[in-house]
Biopython code that builds the backbone (N, CA, C, O; Angstrom):
import numpy as np
from Bio.PDB.StructureBuilder import StructureBuilder

atoms = [
    (1, "MET", "N", (-35.196, -39.813, -31.159)),
    (1, "MET", "CA", (-33.918, -39.397, -30.587)),
    (1, "MET", "C", (-34.091, -37.992, -30.010)),
    (1, "MET", "O", (-34.529, -37.089, -30.724)),
    (2, "PRO", "N", (-33.761, -37.791, -28.748)),
    (2, "PRO", "CA", (-34.060, -36.528, -28.098)),
    (2, "PRO", "C", (-33.171, -35.360, -28.497)),
    (2, "PRO", "O", (-33.601, -34.209, -28.417)),
    (3, "HIS", "N", (-31.946, -35.626, -28.923)),
    (3, "HIS", "CA", (-31.083, -34.496, -29.270)),
    (3, "HIS", "C", (-31.533, -33.917, -30.599)),
    (3, "HIS", "O", (-31.829, -34.665, -31.531)),
    (4, "ARG", "N", (-31.589, -32.614, -30.698)),
    (4, "ARG", "CA", (-32.167, -31.969, -31.879)),
    (4, "ARG", "C", (-31.184, -31.728, -33.017)),
    (4, "ARG", "O", (-31.586, -31.675, -34.179)),
    (5, "ALA", "N", (-29.924, -31.586, -32.705)),
    (5, "ALA", "CA", (-28.947, -31.285, -33.754)),
    (5, "ALA", "C", (-28.739, -32.516, -34.635)),
    (5, "ALA", "O", (-28.405, -33.594, -34.144)),
    (6, "ARG", "N", (-28.942, -32.341, -35.937)),
    (6, "ARG", "CA", (-28.796, -33.477, -36.860)),
    (6, "ARG", "C", (-27.394, -34.066, -36.819)),
    (6, "ARG", "O", (-27.228, -35.283, -36.912)),
    (7, "LEU", "N", (-26.400, -33.224, -36.683)),
    (7, "LEU", "CA", (-25.024, -33.692, -36.637)),
    (7, "LEU", "C", (-24.824, -34.635, -35.445)),
    (7, "LEU", "O", (-24.173, -35.672, -35.574)),
    (8, "VAL", "N", (-25.379, -34.278, -34.297)),
    (8, "VAL", "CA", (-25.258, -35.118, -33.101)),
    (8, "VAL", "C", (-26.059, -36.400, -33.282)),
    (8, "VAL", "O", (-25.579, -37.476, -32.925)),
    (9, "GLN", "N", (-27.264, -36.312, -33.827)),
    (9, "GLN", "CA", (-28.081, -37.505, -34.065)),
    (9, "GLN", "C", (-27.347, -38.494, -34.974)),
    (9, "GLN", "O", (-27.319, -39.694, -34.701)),
    (10, "THR", "N", (-26.764, -37.987, -36.039)),
    (10, "THR", "CA", (-26.017, -38.832, -36.969)),
    (10, "THR", "C", (-24.822, -39.467, -36.275)),
    (10, "THR", "O", (-24.566, -40.659, -36.440)),
    (11, "TYR", "N", (-24.099, -38.685, -35.510)),
    (11, "TYR", "CA", (-22.920, -39.186, -34.798)),
    (11, "TYR", "C", (-23.301, -40.328, -33.858)),
    (11, "TYR", "O", (-22.618, -41.351, -33.825)),
    (12, "ILE", "N", (-24.366, -40.170, -33.106)),
    (12, "ILE", "CA", (-24.797, -41.202, -32.153)),
    (12, "ILE", "C", (-25.245, -42.458, -32.897)),
    (12, "ILE", "O", (-24.924, -43.570, -32.478)),
    (13, "ARG", "N", (-25.974, -42.296, -33.982)),
    (13, "ARG", "CA", (-26.439, -43.458, -34.761)),
    (13, "ARG", "C", (-25.271, -44.256, -35.322)),
    (13, "ARG", "O", (-25.349, -45.480, -35.431)),
    (14, "GLU", "N", (-24.187, -43.570, -35.680)),
    (14, "GLU", "CA", (-23.039, -44.247, -36.277)),
    (14, "GLU", "C", (-22.185, -44.997, -35.259)),
    (14, "GLU", "O", (-21.395, -45.860, -35.641)),
    (15, "LYS", "N", (-22.326, -44.692, -34.003)),
    (15, "LYS", "CA", (-21.524, -45.340, -32.965)),
    (15, "LYS", "C", (-22.221, -46.615, -32.510)),
    (15, "LYS", "O", (-23.349, -46.568, -32.021)),
    (16, "GLU", "N", (-21.564, -47.735, -32.668)),
    (16, "GLU", "CA", (-22.150, -49.012, -32.265)),
    (16, "GLU", "C", (-22.288, -49.082, -30.747)),
    (16, "GLU", "O", (-21.338, -48.829, -30.005)),
    (17, "GLY", "N", (-23.481, -49.428, -30.311)),
    (17, "GLY", "CA", (-23.740, -49.550, -28.883)),
    (17, "GLY", "C", (-24.095, -48.242, -28.188)),
    (17, "GLY", "O", (-24.401, -48.238, -26.996)),
    (18, "TRP", "N", (-24.058, -47.155, -28.904)),
    (18, "TRP", "CA", (-24.409, -45.858, -28.314)),
    (18, "TRP", "C", (-25.900, -45.620, -28.457)),
    (18, "TRP", "O", (-26.528, -46.065, -29.418)),
    (19, "ARG", "N", (-26.447, -44.921, -27.497)),
    (19, "ARG", "CA", (-27.830, -44.471, -27.585)),
    (19, "ARG", "C", (-27.954, -43.204, -26.761)),
    (19, "ARG", "O", (-27.150, -42.946, -25.864)),
    (20, "SER", "N", (-28.940, -42.443, -27.068)),
    (20, "SER", "CA", (-29.174, -41.244, -26.269)),
    (20, "SER", "C", (-30.374, -41.503, -25.375)),
    (20, "SER", "O", (-31.258, -42.292, -25.709)),
    (21, "GLU", "N", (-30.388, -40.841, -24.258)),
    (21, "GLU", "CA", (-31.461, -40.984, -23.289)),
    (21, "GLU", "C", (-32.169, -39.653, -23.138)),
    (21, "GLU", "O", (-31.529, -38.603, -23.080)),
    (22, "LEU", "N", (-33.481, -39.696, -23.076)),
    (22, "LEU", "CA", (-34.261, -38.498, -22.863)),
    (22, "LEU", "C", (-34.274, -38.177, -21.373)),
    (22, "LEU", "O", (-34.763, -38.964, -20.563)),
    (23, "LEU", "N", (-33.738, -37.027, -21.025)),
    (23, "LEU", "CA", (-33.711, -36.583, -19.637)),
    (23, "LEU", "C", (-34.570, -35.331, -19.512)),
    (23, "LEU", "O", (-34.705, -34.570, -20.470)),
    (24, "PRO", "N", (-35.143, -35.119, -18.353)),
    (24, "PRO", "CA", (-35.933, -33.901, -18.167)),
    (24, "PRO", "C", (-35.031, -32.665, -18.273)),
    (24, "PRO", "O", (-33.831, -32.753, -18.013)),
    (25, "PRO", "N", (-35.604, -31.511, -18.654)),
    (25, "PRO", "CA", (-34.785, -30.310, -18.827)),
    (25, "PRO", "C", (-34.112, -29.846, -17.534)),
    (25, "PRO", "O", (-33.019, -29.282, -17.577)),
    (26, "TYR", "N", (-34.745, -30.075, -16.403)),
    (26, "TYR", "CA", (-34.120, -29.710, -15.132)),
    (26, "TYR", "C", (-34.458, -30.791, -14.113)),
    (26, "TYR", "O", (-35.613, -30.949, -13.717)),
    (27, "ALA", "N", (-33.453, -31.521, -13.700)),
    (27, "ALA", "CA", (-33.657, -32.609, -12.747)),
    (27, "ALA", "C", (-32.470, -32.659, -11.788)),
    (27, "ALA", "O", (-31.573, -33.485, -11.962)),
    (28, "PRO", "N", (-32.451, -31.792, -10.783)),
    (28, "PRO", "CA", (-31.299, -31.768, -9.881)),
    (28, "PRO", "C", (-31.078, -33.094, -9.155)),
    (28, "PRO", "O", (-29.949, -33.406, -8.776)),
    (29, "GLU", "N", (-32.134, -33.874, -8.958)),
    (29, "GLU", "CA", (-31.972, -35.156, -8.265)),
    (29, "GLU", "C", (-31.166, -36.156, -9.092)),
    (29, "GLU", "O", (-30.666, -37.139, -8.543)),
    (30, "LEU", "N", (-31.029, -35.928, -10.394)),
    (30, "LEU", "CA", (-30.239, -36.808, -11.255)),
    (30, "LEU", "C", (-28.800, -36.317, -11.418)),
    (30, "LEU", "O", (-27.987, -36.988, -12.053)),
    (31, "ASN", "N", (-28.486, -35.171, -10.860)),
    (31, "ASN", "CA", (-27.181, -34.555, -11.061)),
    (31, "ASN", "C", (-26.356, -34.635, -9.772)),
    (31, "ASN", "O", (-26.642, -33.923, -8.810)),
    (32, "PRO", "N", (-25.332, -35.499, -9.748)),
    (32, "PRO", "CA", (-24.506, -35.631, -8.540)),
    (32, "PRO", "C", (-23.837, -34.325, -8.120)),
    (32, "PRO", "O", (-23.518, -34.143, -6.945)),
    (33, "THR", "N", (-23.624, -33.419, -9.069)),
    (33, "THR", "CA", (-23.009, -32.137, -8.743)),
    (33, "THR", "C", (-23.869, -31.344, -7.773)),
    (33, "THR", "O", (-23.346, -30.616, -6.929)),
    (34, "GLU", "N", (-25.184, -31.480, -7.888)),
    (34, "GLU", "CA", (-26.082, -30.805, -6.950)),
    (34, "GLU", "C", (-25.834, -31.291, -5.522)),
    (34, "GLU", "O", (-25.919, -30.511, -4.574)),
    (35, "ASN", "N", (-25.528, -32.580, -5.372)),
    (35, "ASN", "CA", (-25.214, -33.119, -4.048)),
    (35, "ASN", "C", (-23.916, -32.524, -3.503)),
    (35, "ASN", "O", (-23.805, -32.241, -2.310)),
    (36, "VAL", "N", (-22.943, -32.340, -4.383)),
    (36, "VAL", "CA", (-21.664, -31.741, -3.968)),
    (36, "VAL", "C", (-21.893, -30.317, -3.477)),
    (36, "VAL", "O", (-21.429, -29.946, -2.399)),
    (37, "TRP", "N", (-22.617, -29.508, -4.276)),
    (37, "TRP", "CA", (-22.870, -28.119, -3.882)),
    (37, "TRP", "C", (-23.673, -28.064, -2.588)),
    (37, "TRP", "O", (-23.380, -27.256, -1.707)),
    (38, "GLY", "N", (-24.675, -28.914, -2.473)),
    (38, "GLY", "CA", (-25.472, -28.938, -1.249)),
    (38, "GLY", "C", (-24.624, -29.269, -0.037)),
    (38, "GLY", "O", (-24.795, -28.670, 1.025)),
    (39, "TYR", "N", (-23.711, -30.216, -0.185)),
    (39, "TYR", "CA", (-22.817, -30.585, 0.909)),
    (39, "TYR", "C", (-21.912, -29.417, 1.281)),
    (39, "TYR", "O", (-21.765, -29.091, 2.459)),
    (40, "MET", "N", (-21.307, -28.790, 0.281)),
    (40, "MET", "CA", (-20.378, -27.693, 0.572)),
    (40, "MET", "C", (-21.106, -26.517, 1.219)),
    (40, "MET", "O", (-20.575, -25.888, 2.134)),
    (41, "LYS", "N", (-22.324, -26.215, 0.747)),
    (41, "LYS", "CA", (-23.064, -25.073, 1.294)),
    (41, "LYS", "C", (-23.528, -25.307, 2.732)),
    (41, "LYS", "O", (-23.680, -24.355, 3.497)),
    (42, "THR", "N", (-23.753, -26.557, 3.098)),
    (42, "THR", "CA", (-24.241, -26.823, 4.456)),
    (42, "THR", "C", (-23.156, -27.333, 5.397)),
    (42, "THR", "O", (-23.418, -27.524, 6.585)),
    (43, "ASN", "N", (-21.952, -27.556, 4.897)),
    (43, "ASN", "CA", (-20.872, -28.056, 5.740)),
    (43, "ASN", "C", (-19.661, -27.133, 5.700)),
    (43, "ASN", "O", (-19.544, -26.214, 6.511)),
    (44, "SER", "N", (-18.770, -27.382, 4.758)),
    (44, "SER", "CA", (-17.489, -26.668, 4.768)),
    (44, "SER", "C", (-17.614, -25.165, 4.529)),
    (44, "SER", "O", (-16.798, -24.401, 5.046)),
    (45, "MET", "N", (-18.595, -24.723, 3.774)),
    (45, "MET", "CA", (-18.725, -23.292, 3.477)),
    (45, "MET", "C", (-19.857, -22.631, 4.263)),
    (45, "MET", "O", (-20.156, -21.458, 4.037)),
    (46, "ALA", "N", (-20.482, -23.351, 5.166)),
    (46, "ALA", "CA", (-21.707, -22.879, 5.817)),
    (46, "ALA", "C", (-21.528, -21.581, 6.600)),
    (46, "ALA", "O", (-22.427, -20.740, 6.589)),
    (47, "ASN", "N", (-20.424, -21.396, 7.262)),
    (47, "ASN", "CA", (-20.266, -20.243, 8.142)),
    (47, "ASN", "C", (-19.334, -19.174, 7.582)),
    (47, "ASN", "O", (-18.836, -18.326, 8.323)),
    (48, "GLU", "N", (-19.104, -19.216, 6.296)),
    (48, "GLU", "CA", (-18.250, -18.196, 5.688)),
    (48, "GLU", "C", (-19.093, -16.989, 5.267)),
    (48, "GLU", "O", (-20.103, -17.131, 4.578)),
    (49, "ALA", "N", (-18.670, -15.831, 5.682)),
    (49, "ALA", "CA", (-19.336, -14.589, 5.269)),
    (49, "ALA", "C", (-18.424, -13.902, 4.266)),
    (49, "ALA", "O", (-17.435, -13.274, 4.642)),
    (50, "LEU", "N", (-18.761, -14.023, 2.996)),
    (50, "LEU", "CA", (-17.920, -13.481, 1.932)),
    (50, "LEU", "C", (-18.606, -12.279, 1.302)),
    (50, "LEU", "O", (-19.809, -12.292, 1.041)),
    (51, "ASP", "N", (-17.811, -11.237, 1.065)),
    (51, "ASP", "CA", (-18.374, -9.981, 0.581)),
    (51, "ASP", "C", (-18.373, -9.820, -0.930)),
    (51, "ASP", "O", (-19.181, -9.063, -1.467)),
    (52, "ASP", "N", (-17.484, -10.514, -1.623)),
    (52, "ASP", "CA", (-17.459, -10.311, -3.068)),
    (52, "ASP", "C", (-17.310, -11.627, -3.823)),
    (52, "ASP", "O", (-16.980, -12.662, -3.245)),
    (53, "LEU", "N", (-17.557, -11.562, -5.109)),
    (53, "LEU", "CA", (-17.587, -12.738, -5.954)),
    (53, "LEU", "C", (-16.230, -13.428, -6.025)),
    (53, "LEU", "O", (-16.169, -14.658, -6.046)),
    (54, "SER", "N", (-15.155, -12.673, -6.060)),
    (54, "SER", "CA", (-13.828, -13.306, -6.152)),
    (54, "SER", "C", (-13.518, -14.111, -4.889)),
    (54, "SER", "O", (-12.915, -15.181, -4.977)),
    (55, "ASP", "N", (-13.917, -13.616, -3.723)),
    (55, "ASP", "CA", (-13.720, -14.384, -2.487)),
    (55, "ASP", "C", (-14.559, -15.660, -2.496)),
    (55, "ASP", "O", (-14.095, -16.716, -2.065)),
    (56, "LEU", "N", (-15.785, -15.563, -2.983)),
    (56, "LEU", "CA", (-16.657, -16.734, -3.082)),
    (56, "LEU", "C", (-16.077, -17.762, -4.044)),
    (56, "LEU", "O", (-16.102, -18.963, -3.776)),
    (57, "THR", "N", (-15.558, -17.280, -5.162)),
    (57, "THR", "CA", (-14.949, -18.165, -6.156)),
    (57, "THR", "C", (-13.757, -18.900, -5.566)),
    (57, "THR", "O", (-13.635, -20.116, -5.720)),
    (58, "GLN", "N", (-12.880, -18.171, -4.892)),
    (58, "GLN", "CA", (-11.700, -18.788, -4.278)),
    (58, "GLN", "C", (-12.101, -19.794, -3.208)),
    (58, "GLN", "O", (-11.509, -20.869, -3.119)),
    (59, "SER", "N", (-13.090, -19.463, -2.404)),
    (59, "SER", "CA", (-13.550, -20.363, -1.361)),
    (59, "SER", "C", (-14.138, -21.639, -1.946)),
    (59, "SER", "O", (-13.832, -22.734, -1.475)),
    (60, "ALA", "N", (-14.978, -21.509, -2.968)),
    (60, "ALA", "CA", (-15.585, -22.684, -3.601)),
    (60, "ALA", "C", (-14.518, -23.578, -4.219)),
    (60, "ALA", "O", (-14.599, -24.801, -4.109)),
    (61, "ARG", "N", (-13.532, -22.991, -4.858)),
    (61, "ARG", "CA", (-12.437, -23.783, -5.448)),
    (61, "ARG", "C", (-11.630, -24.493, -4.368)),
    (61, "ARG", "O", (-11.298, -25.670, -4.510)),
    (62, "ARG", "N", (-11.318, -23.787, -3.300)),
    (62, "ARG", "CA", (-10.534, -24.376, -2.209)),
    (62, "ARG", "C", (-11.279, -25.561, -1.582)),
    (62, "ARG", "O", (-10.696, -26.624, -1.368)),
    (63, "HIS", "N", (-12.565, -25.369, -1.293)),
    (63, "HIS", "CA", (-13.342, -26.446, -0.677)),
    (63, "HIS", "C", (-13.583, -27.593, -1.658)),
    (63, "HIS", "O", (-13.614, -28.756, -1.257)),
    (64, "GLY", "N", (-13.752, -27.270, -2.934)),
    (64, "GLY", "CA", (-13.903, -28.307, -3.950)),
    (64, "GLY", "C", (-12.649, -29.149, -4.087)),
    (64, "GLY", "O", (-12.730, -30.373, -4.195)),
    (65, "ARG", "N", (-11.480, -28.500, -4.083)),
    (65, "ARG", "CA", (-10.220, -29.245, -4.142)),
    (65, "ARG", "C", (-10.042, -30.112, -2.906)),
    (65, "ARG", "O", (-9.501, -31.215, -2.991)),
    (66, "SER", "N", (-10.490, -29.623, -1.771)),
    (66, "SER", "CA", (-10.397, -30.399, -0.540)),
    (66, "SER", "C", (-11.252, -31.674, -0.636)),
    (66, "SER", "O", (-10.861, -32.730, -0.139)),
    (67, "LEU", "N", (-12.404, -31.562, -1.273)),
    (67, "LEU", "CA", (-13.284, -32.730, -1.430)),
    (67, "LEU", "C", (-12.656, -33.811, -2.302)),
    (67, "LEU", "O", (-12.993, -34.986, -2.157)),
    (68, "GLN", "N", (-11.761, -33.444, -3.194)),
    (68, "GLN", "CA", (-11.138, -34.416, -4.089)),
    (68, "GLN", "C", (-10.411, -35.519, -3.328)),
    (68, "GLN", "O", (-10.229, -36.617, -3.855)),
    (69, "ARG", "N", (-10.001, -35.245, -2.113)),
    (69, "ARG", "CA", (-9.272, -36.232, -1.311)),
    (69, "ARG", "C", (-10.198, -37.192, -0.568)),
    (69, "ARG", "O", (-9.724, -38.090, 0.128)),
    (70, "HIS", "N", (-11.496, -37.017, -0.705)),
    (70, "HIS", "CA", (-12.471, -37.821, 0.040)),
    (70, "HIS", "C", (-13.282, -38.687, -0.927)),
    (70, "HIS", "O", (-14.435, -38.394, -1.242)),
    (71, "GLU", "N", (-12.642, -39.756, -1.383)),
    (71, "GLU", "CA", (-13.249, -40.607, -2.414)),
    (71, "GLU", "C", (-14.578, -41.214, -1.955)),
    (71, "GLU", "O", (-15.536, -41.258, -2.726)),
    (72, "ARG", "N", (-14.641, -41.674, -0.727)),
    (72, "ARG", "CA", (-15.887, -42.287, -0.242)),
    (72, "ARG", "C", (-17.041, -41.279, -0.249)),
    (72, "ARG", "O", (-18.167, -41.618, -0.612)),
    (73, "LEU", "N", (-16.757, -40.069, 0.145)),
    (73, "LEU", "CA", (-17.786, -39.035, 0.152)),
    (73, "LEU", "C", (-18.243, -38.723, -1.280)),
    (73, "LEU", "O", (-19.440, -38.605, -1.541)),
    (74, "LEU", "N", (-17.290, -38.590, -2.198)),
    (74, "LEU", "CA", (-17.640, -38.317, -3.591)),
    (74, "LEU", "C", (-18.466, -39.446, -4.191)),
    (74, "LEU", "O", (-19.422, -39.193, -4.925)),
    (75, "ARG", "N", (-18.110, -40.677, -3.888)),
    (75, "ARG", "CA", (-18.884, -41.820, -4.375)),
    (75, "ARG", "C", (-20.297, -41.810, -3.795)),
    (75, "ARG", "O", (-21.248, -42.229, -4.456)),
    (76, "SER", "N", (-20.431, -41.330, -2.561)),
    (76, "SER", "CA", (-21.771, -41.285, -1.964)),
    (76, "SER", "C", (-22.674, -40.307, -2.718)),
    (76, "SER", "O", (-23.881, -40.532, -2.808)),
    (77, "PHE", "N", (-22.110, -39.232, -3.256)),
    (77, "PHE", "CA", (-22.905, -38.294, -4.050)),
    (77, "PHE", "C", (-23.448, -38.988, -5.298)),
    (77, "PHE", "O", (-24.587, -38.750, -5.698)),
    (78, "LEU", "N", (-22.635, -39.844, -5.910)),
    (78, "LEU", "CA", (-23.081, -40.596, -7.077)),
    (78, "LEU", "C", (-24.141, -41.622, -6.704)),
    (78, "LEU", "O", (-25.135, -41.789, -7.411)),
    (79, "LYS", "N", (-23.921, -42.304, -5.590)),
    (79, "LYS", "CA", (-24.853, -43.365, -5.190)),
    (79, "LYS", "C", (-26.210, -42.830, -4.767)),
    (79, "LYS", "O", (-27.183, -43.584, -4.750)),
    (80, "HIS", "N", (-26.301, -41.563, -4.429)),
    (80, "HIS", "CA", (-27.573, -40.984, -4.010)),
    (80, "HIS", "C", (-28.386, -40.439, -5.179)),
    (80, "HIS", "O", (-29.389, -39.754, -4.973)),
    (81, "THR", "N", (-27.965, -40.734, -6.389)),
    (81, "THR", "CA", (-28.778, -40.403, -7.559)),
    (81, "THR", "C", (-29.410, -41.700, -8.046)),
    (81, "THR", "O", (-28.820, -42.767, -7.878)),
    (82, "PRO", "N", (-30.587, -41.634, -8.642)),
    (82, "PRO", "CA", (-31.222, -42.864, -9.129)),
    (82, "PRO", "C", (-30.653, -43.349, -10.460)),
    (82, "PRO", "O", (-31.246, -44.221, -11.095)),
    (83, "LEU", "N", (-29.532, -42.809, -10.891)),
    (83, "LEU", "CA", (-28.929, -43.227, -12.150)),
    (83, "LEU", "C", (-28.163, -44.523, -11.957)),
    (83, "LEU", "O", (-27.622, -44.781, -10.882)),
    (84, "PHE", "N", (-28.120, -45.335, -13.001)),
    (84, "PHE", "CA", (-27.314, -46.545, -12.984)),
    (84, "PHE", "C", (-25.914, -46.175, -13.446)),
    (84, "PHE", "O", (-25.704, -45.845, -14.613)),
    (85, "LEU", "N", (-24.974, -46.231, -12.541)),
    (85, "LEU", "CA", (-23.586, -45.901, -12.866)),
    (85, "LEU", "C", (-22.697, -47.051, -12.436)),
    (85, "LEU", "O", (-22.865, -47.612, -11.353)),
    (86, "ARG", "N", (-21.763, -47.391, -13.283)),
    (86, "ARG", "CA", (-20.795, -48.433, -12.920)),
    (86, "ARG", "C", (-19.541, -47.732, -12.398)),
    (86, "ARG", "O", (-18.862, -47.022, -13.139)),
    (87, "LEU", "N", (-19.249, -47.938, -11.136)),
    (87, "LEU", "CA", (-18.048, -47.370, -10.544)),
    (87, "LEU", "C", (-16.960, -48.432, -10.591)),
    (87, "LEU", "O", (-17.213, -49.595, -10.277)),
    (88, "LYS", "N", (-15.762, -48.045, -10.980)),
    (88, "LYS", "CA", (-14.678, -49.017, -11.123)),
    (88, "LYS", "C", (-14.333, -49.705, -9.801)),
    (88, "LYS", "O", (-14.080, -50.909, -9.767)),
    (89, "LYS", "N", (-14.324, -48.944, -8.738)),
    (89, "LYS", "CA", (-13.900, -49.478, -7.441)),
    (89, "LYS", "C", (-15.030, -49.272, -6.465)),
    (89, "LYS", "O", (-15.419, -48.136, -6.195)),
    (90, "ASP", "N", (-15.560, -50.347, -5.935)),
    (90, "ASP", "CA", (-16.638, -50.231, -4.975)),
    (90, "ASP", "C", (-16.040, -50.184, -3.582)),
    (90, "ASP", "O", (-14.997, -50.787, -3.330)),
    (91, "PHE", "N", (-16.693, -49.473, -2.679)),
    (91, "PHE", "CA", (-16.173, -49.394, -1.311)),
    (91, "PHE", "C", (-17.141, -49.998, -0.345)),
    (91, "PHE", "O", (-16.878, -50.025, 0.857)),
]
sb = StructureBuilder()
sb.init_structure("model")
sb.init_model(0)
sb.init_chain("A")
sb.init_seg("    ")
for serial, (resi, resn, name, xyz) in enumerate(atoms, 1):
    if name == "N":
        sb.init_residue(resn, " ", resi, " ")
    sb.init_atom(name, np.array(xyz, "f"), 0.0, 1.0, " ", f" {name:<3s}", serial, name[0])
structure = sb.get_structure()
């Protein structure tokens, strides 16, 4: 079992049908969030020149909220990972 904390190992063993998976310590290709950030950095936020962290934070939140309305695009970020994911609604 890959998780090191005994409490977590015990919890997973007690759950019927649960198992843990060994994942590499850093694998951006398995993380759909990396696809979201890559999209925002090369599209909606590409030409913004921001001088401070608070402006960057506000911009990232604004563009992230805007992405929430684009279900097909968000699903494409999931589909571009090699993970097996069951999506409730296929498009």
